[in-house]
Steps between C-alpha positions, in 0.01 A plus 500: 500500500811648346624610159824335392791725417554310179576593139167333419316779684723800420325640192150448639593667829660789315187549291262475796718734705480755218119486530548546874178501694691439824855462624402168656648215293245237602173517690196287568193553280300619800757767588312750282133593510386359164780332304271408211411864434782711640833359382516624143360201313156422368306294758434226240876466452561477875223240523656300215845496661402451864174304474551289187874449455556514875236237570687259271790506746527276808545792743397864513767695307312832484686813603572858405843568350569873520123534526428290191287184529722199433560131564832404661628144547541480881790252508723671243371858513473506119226720354259283300246754371404864545235746392580780259207738458263333257738206439680239703835330459600142577833331538520207262702183453684472171370145449150640443586805289433339158164370620408839643595689185283266291211589733559870438691602813699820448814652640405843363208723591392811314352754740232741377725810482731310261761391754625140465632285784713194428473268802826324423692826474324675789474213749746236381505169316199283569238773547177515298188711510201310628225432253218362720553146369396202711845344437656778706383331819715195424790712378496703821498183708797364300700818559411485871635142518807586292599770749394305810851498643711765669712709265843628586503864598737722308 
């Protein structure tokens, strides 16, 4: 598996690199002793991303991106979802944004110490914070299919 050198991944990679758990850009889930407990995210969040969203995809897209549990589209190298402590983020298609917002999906998260993260500003257009909704399985599959083609490297 590879990570595309694409503007679509730039902000996410920059953010994950700043949280640096390792210098290794991409690694297999089994390359660390216990990825559910030891990679900086709550194990329920890792389970949601890898075991629920990931199982909605036709192939195994699980990996570690700079040590962070993530899903990466294997054909294009586009990051589809990643864990972020007690939250997770998903790439989204604009055609579903109105529907998602009506269901309560957010692009902002308020962390307990008062810090706010705006997914669109921090990670780029088309990113949302996961909200444990059943619809996310279909949305993740749609994004996988949307990016199921090689992207031009910059």
